[in-house]
Every structure is written in structure tokens, then in C-alpha cells.
MIFILO-259255 format. One record per residue: x, y, z of N, C-alpha, C in turn; residue in three letters; residue number from 1. Coordinates in nm, 3 decimals, decimal comma. Example, Ala and Ser with C-alpha at 12.3 -4.5 7.8 and 13.67 -1.06 7.14 Angstrom:
<recs>
<rec <1,319 -0,569 0,780> <1,230 -0,450 0,780> <1,320 -0,330 0,780> 'ala' 1>
<rec <1,285 -0,225 0,708> <1,367 -0,106 0,714> <1,290 0,003 0,787> 'ser' 2>
</recs>
This chain:
<recs>
<rec <-2,985 3,272 6,302> <-2,858 3,188 6,305> <-2,877 3,066 6,193> 'met' 1>
<rec <-2,993 2,999 6,215> <-3,014 2,896 6,131> <-3,024 2,959 5,986> 'ala' 2>
<rec <-3,083 3,056 5,957> <-3,083 3,136 5,833> <-2,963 3,163 5,775> 'asn' 3>
<rec <-2,900 3,216 5,859> <-2,749 3,239 5,816> <-2,667 3,124 5,773> 'ala' 4>
<rec <-2,678 3,023 5,853> <-2,610 2,894 5,813> <-2,665 2,839 5,689> 'thr' 5>
<rec <-2,810 2,829 5,652> <-2,870 2,761 5,546> <-2,806 2,862 5,430> 'leu' 6>
<rec <-2,826 3,004 5,435> <-2,765 3,087 5,336> <-2,642 3,056 5,299> 'glu' 7>
<rec <-2,552 3,020 5,392> <-2,410 3,004 5,374> <-2,389 2,862 5,303> 'met' 8>
<rec <-2,454 2,792 5,355> <-2,465 2,646 5,287> <-2,513 2,652 5,138> 'met' 9>
<rec <-2,588 2,746 5,113> <-2,642 2,751 4,961> <-2,549 2,822 4,898> 'gln' 10>
<rec <-2,487 2,911 4,960> <-2,362 2,990 4,891> <-2,248 2,904 4,839> 'glu' 11>
<rec <-2,220 2,811 4,952> <-2,117 2,699 4,948> <-2,161 2,611 4,818> 'ile' 12>
<rec <-2,290 2,555 4,823> <-2,328 2,476 4,700> <-2,337 2,538 4,570> 'glu' 13>
<rec <-2,348 2,695 4,601> <-2,372 2,743 4,451> <-2,231 2,760 4,398> 'met' 14>
<rec <-2,134 2,803 4,487> <-1,998 2,796 4,461> <-1,952 2,685 4,409> 'ala' 15>
<rec <-1,980 2,550 4,468> <-1,925 2,423 4,420> <-1,985 2,385 4,280> 'ala' 16>
<rec <-2,113 2,412 4,271> <-2,196 2,409 4,129> <-2,114 2,474 4,015> 'glu' 17>
<rec <-2,088 2,575 4,064> <-1,998 2,687 3,965> <-1,882 2,622 3,921> 'ala' 18>
<rec <-1,793 2,575 4,040> <-1,679 2,528 4,016> <-1,687 2,390 3,916> 'val' 19>
<rec <-1,794 2,326 3,950> <-1,810 2,191 3,877> <-1,843 2,228 3,725> 'val' 20>
<rec <-1,938 2,332 3,706> <-1,960 2,362 3,567> <-1,857 2,426 3,515> 'ala' 21>
<rec <-1,765 2,482 3,579> <-1,652 2,538 3,524> <-1,555 2,440 3,466> 'ser' 22>
<rec <-1,532 2,320 3,550> <-1,432 2,201 3,527> <-1,521 2,127 3,404> 'tyr' 23>
<rec <-1,646 2,123 3,395> <-1,714 2,045 3,296> <-1,708 2,116 3,152> 'glu' 24>
<rec <-1,699 2,273 3,177> <-1,660 2,330 3,058> <-1,527 2,315 3,006> 'asp' 25>
<rec <-1,427 2,320 3,090> <-1,297 2,308 3,073> <-1,282 2,160 2,993> 'gln' 26>
<rec <-1,358 2,045 3,064> <-1,335 1,904 3,006> <-1,385 1,933 2,869> 'val' 27>
<rec <-1,513 1,982 2,845> <-1,554 1,989 2,700> <-1,471 2,050 2,607> 'gln' 28>
<rec <-1,426 2,163 2,643> <-1,329 2,240 2,559> <-1,207 2,144 2,518> 'asp' 29>
<rec <-1,142 2,087 2,615> <-1,023 2,004 2,592> <-1,053 1,898 2,499> 'leu' 30>
<rec <-1,189 1,829 2,518> <-1,230 1,725 2,439> <-1,248 1,798 2,289> 'arg' 31>
<rec <-1,297 1,885 2,267> <-1,309 1,943 2,144> <-1,172 1,980 2,073> 'gln' 32>
<rec <-1,086 2,031 2,148> <-0,958 2,046 2,100> <-0,881 1,923 2,073> 'gln' 33>
<rec <-0,895 1,810 2,144> <-0,835 1,695 2,120> <-0,891 1,620 2,002> 'leu' 34>
<rec <-1,019 1,647 1,981> <-1,098 1,594 1,861> <-1,039 1,651 1,752> 'gly' 35>
<rec <-1,021 1,796 1,742> <-0,992 1,856 1,624> <-0,838 1,824 1,599> 'asn' 36>
<rec <-0,749 1,816 1,708> <-0,610 1,782 1,682> <-0,597 1,623 1,637> 'his' 37>
<rec <-0,704 1,566 1,656> <-0,667 1,413 1,601> <-0,736 1,420 1,489> 'leu' 38>
<rec <-0,837 1,499 1,430> <-0,870 1,520 1,296> <-0,762 1,578 1,208> 'gln' 39>
<rec <-0,670 1,657 1,273> <-0,569 1,731 1,199> <-0,470 1,625 1,159> 'glu' 40>
<rec <-0,440 1,554 1,275> <-0,327 1,453 1,264> <-0,382 1,333 1,152> 'val' 41>
<rec <-0,488 1,290 1,169> <-0,559 1,173 1,075> <-0,541 1,227 0,945> 'ala' 42>
<rec <-0,570 1,371 0,923> <-0,568 1,414 0,784> <-0,430 1,407 0,728> 'ala' 43>
<rec <-0,329 1,448 0,816> <-0,195 1,450 0,783> <-0,129 1,346 0,759> 'ser' 44>
<rec <-0,162 1,238 0,834> <-0,136 1,077 0,796> <-0,198 1,039 0,675> 'tyr' 45>
<rec <-0,325 1,078 0,657> <-0,395 1,052 0,522> <-0,339 1,096 0,398> 'asp' 46>
<rec <-0,296 1,206 0,409> <-0,216 1,295 0,315> <-0,092 1,219 0,285> 'lys' 47>
<rec <-0,014 1,221 0,386> <0,121 1,113 0,370> <0,126 0,991 0,330> 'glu' 48>
<rec <0,020 0,913 0,384> <-0,023 0,783 0,312> <-0,041 0,771 0,166> 'thr' 49>
<rec <-0,107 0,862 0,142> <-0,179 0,880 -0,025> <-0,037 0,920 -0,112> 'ala' 50>
<rec <0,042 1,018 -0,038> <0,174 1,035 -0,132> <0,257 0,920 -0,144> 'lys' 51>
<rec <0,283 0,853 -0,029> <0,366 0,731 -0,028> <0,312 0,623 -0,127> 'leu' 52>
<rec <0,172 0,612 -0,124> <0,114 0,507 -0,215> <0,135 0,563 -0,367> 'val' 53>
<rec <0,112 0,665 -0,391> <0,145 0,712 -0,518> <0,300 0,698 -0,589> 'ala' 54>
<rec <0,375 0,725 -0,480> <0,517 0,709 -0,487> <0,553 0,571 -0,540> 'glu' 55>
<rec <0,496 0,481 -0,435> <0,513 0,321 -0,460> <0,461 0,267 -0,606> 'arg' 56>
<rec <0,333 0,347 -0,631> <0,268 0,300 -0,744> <0,364 0,332 -0,866> 'glu' 57>
<rec <0,397 0,453 -0,864> <0,478 0,494 -0,965> <0,616 0,418 -0,979> 'glu' 58>
<rec <0,661 0,372 -0,885> <0,794 0,291 -0,882> <0,750 0,166 -0,936> 'ser' 59>
<rec <0,650 0,105 -0,878> <0,620 -0,031 -0,940> <0,586 -0,033 -1,073> 'ser' 60>
<rec <0,529 0,083 -1,118> <0,493 0,076 -1,284> <0,649 0,090 -1,364> 'lys' 61>
<rec <0,715 0,165 -1,304> <0,838 0,179 -1,373> <0,902 0,042 -1,368> 'ala' 62>
<rec <0,914 -0,040 -1,241> <1,001 -0,158 -1,235> <0,912 -0,271 -1,330> 'met' 63>
<rec <0,768 -0,256 -1,329> <0,701 -0,367 -1,428> <0,736 -0,331 -1,579> 'ile' 64>
<rec <0,748 -0,198 -1,604> <0,783 -0,168 -1,747> <0,938 -0,229 -1,797> 'thr' 65>
<rec <1,017 -0,202 -1,674> <1,181 -0,251 -1,688> <1,162 -0,410 -1,729> 'ser' 66>
<rec <1,109 -0,458 -1,623> <1,108 -0,608 -1,622> <1,042 -0,673 -1,761> 'leu' 67>
<rec <0,915 -0,609 -1,800> <0,852 -0,638 -1,940> <0,959 -0,625 -2,041> 'glu' 68>
<rec <1,036 -0,505 -2,035> <1,147 -0,492 -2,143> <1,254 -0,598 -2,155> 'ala' 69>
<rec <1,289 -0,625 -2,021> <1,378 -0,729 -2,011> <1,327 -0,874 -2,059> 'asp' 70>
<rec <1,217 -0,892 -2,039> <1,145 -1,042 -2,084> <1,139 -1,027 -2,222> 'leu' 71>
<rec <1,111 -0,921 -2,274> <1,103 -0,917 -2,433> <1,247 -0,938 -2,500> 'ala' 72>
<rec <1,335 -0,878 -2,435> <1,485 -0,923 -2,493> <1,518 -1,048 -2,472> 'val' 73>
<rec <1,482 -1,112 -2,345> <1,517 -1,241 -2,319> <1,456 -1,331 -2,419> 'thr' 74>
<rec <1,332 -1,329 -2,441> <1,246 -1,394 -2,526> <1,304 -1,380 -2,671> 'ser' 75>
<rec <1,335 -1,266 -2,709> <1,394 -1,245 -2,848> <1,509 -1,327 -2,865> 'gln' 76>
<rec <1,601 -1,333 -2,752> <1,741 -1,401 -2,766> <1,717 -1,554 -2,771> 'arg' 77>
<rec <1,638 -1,579 -2,693> <1,600 -1,734 -2,675> <1,544 -1,782 -2,825> 'asn' 78>
<rec <1,457 -1,712 -2,882> <1,420 -1,744 -3,008> <1,505 -1,740 -3,102> 'asp' 79>
<rec <1,616 -1,645 -3,094> <1,714 -1,641 -3,185> <1,805 -1,763 -3,179> 'glu' 80>
<rec <1,841 -1,808 -3,041> <1,926 -1,917 -3,027> <1,864 -2,043 -3,067> 'lys' 81>
<rec <1,717 -2,067 -3,065> <1,646 -2,192 -3,094> <1,657 -2,194 -3,270> 'val' 82>
<rec <1,628 -2,065 -3,339> <1,646 -2,070 -3,468> <1,772 -2,127 -3,514> 'gln' 83>
<rec <1,882 -2,046 -3,449> <1,991 -2,061 -3,472> <2,058 -2,227 -3,471> 'gln' 84>
<rec <1,993 -2,288 -3,359> <2,024 -2,431 -3,325> <1,945 -2,512 -3,446> 'ala' 85>
<rec <1,842 -2,480 -3,472> <1,765 -2,531 -3,566> <1,840 -2,530 -3,724> 'met' 86>
<rec <1,882 -2,421 -3,741> <1,939 -2,417 -3,876> <2,095 -2,489 -3,842> 'thr' 87>
<rec <2,170 -2,483 -3,748> <2,289 -2,566 -3,747> <2,279 -2,705 -3,742> 'asp' 88>
<rec <2,150 -2,745 -3,685> <2,140 -2,883 -3,692> <2,032 -2,964 -3,811> 'lys' 89>
<rec <2,002 -2,878 -3,865> <1,890 -2,919 -3,969> <1,956 -3,038 -4,062> 'arg' 90>
<rec <2,064 -3,016 -4,100> <2,145 -3,136 -4,183> <2,148 -3,270 -4,110> 'ala' 91>
<rec <2,175 -3,245 -4,003> <2,177 -3,371 -3,930> <2,058 -3,416 -3,881> 'ala' 92>
<rec <1,972 -3,349 -3,870> <1,840 -3,375 -3,832> <1,746 -3,457 -3,963> 'leu' 93>
<rec <1,774 -3,401 -4,070> <1,728 -3,463 -4,211> <1,815 -3,611 -4,230> 'val' 94>
<rec <1,934 -3,603 -4,181> <1,996 -3,729 -4,245> <1,924 -3,837 -4,122> 'asp' 95>
<rec <1,926 -3,789 -4,016> <1,880 -3,882 -3,888> <1,737 -3,946 -3,953> 'glu' 96>
<rec <1,654 -3,826 -3,985> <1,524 -3,880 -4,025> <1,528 -3,981 -4,156> 'ile' 97>
<rec <1,597 -3,927 -4,263> <1,622 -4,031 -4,360> <1,658 -4,153 -4,345> 'val' 98>
<rec <1,769 -4,168 -4,263> <1,810 -4,317 -4,195> <1,710 -4,397 -4,135> 'glu' 99>
<rec <1,607 -4,330 -4,026> <1,514 -4,383 -3,971> <1,404 -4,443 -4,066> 'lys' 100>
<rec <1,395 -4,363 -4,169> <1,274 -4,387 -4,252> <1,320 -4,513 -4,355> 'val' 101>
<rec <1,458 -4,504 -4,406> <1,510 -4,614 -4,473> <1,521 -4,743 -4,383> 'val' 102>
<rec <1,564 -4,724 -4,271> <1,570 -4,832 -4,179> <1,447 -4,895 -4,145> 'ala' 103>
<rec <1,354 -4,835 -4,142> <1,196 -4,899 -4,131> <1,145 -4,934 -4,240> 'thr' 104>
<rec <1,141 -4,853 -4,346> <1,069 -4,911 -4,464> <1,166 -4,957 -4,584> 'tyr' 105>
<rec <1,282 -4,968 -4,554> <1,376 -5,006 -4,661> <1,406 -4,912 -4,774> 'gly' 106>
<rec <1,487 -4,996 -4,873> <1,496 -4,888 -5,006> <1,387 -4,875 -5,076> 'asn' 107>
</recs>
């Protein structure tokens, strides 16, 4: 009877070890599956991020080009206005300078 009990206990222990080993295998498989899934998700996000960055980069370059063109046009207009103002007021400025020179140094 003692041998039978011992054998039964050993069988139970072996069955329990088999169940534990099965669970450990399942856990390992699930870890592997989750790791693979996480890698896929990370790769997908990396790809989407790279796509968004490229789009924003392209959009930013277009905006910079447009702003530079606007700046060039504005600078040109301002230069033209300065030249026009100088042309329009040249005679008055010359007269004013002559008057100051005459007033300072006399005839």
C-alpha cells in the first residue's frame, strides 16, 4: 500500500510538472507572439511617422519658398518706393542743403 501511495504521489507530481511545463510553454509562446506583434506595431508606427515627417518637410519647404518669394517682392516694392521718394524729394533736399550751406558759410 505504501508503494502504491508513493507511486500515485509520483504520478500526481509528474502530472503537475507536465501541467506547469505546458503553462510555461504557453507563456513563452504568448511572450513571443506579443513581442512579434509589438515589433510589427512599432514598425508600422515608424513607417507612418516617416511618412508624416516627409509630408511636413515637403510642406515646410513649399511654405519657405513661398515666403522667400513674398519677401523678395516686398523688398523690391520697398526699394522702388524709396527710389521714388528720393526722386520726388531730391529738388527739395538739394534746396534745403544749399540753404543750410549758405546760412552757415554765407555768400
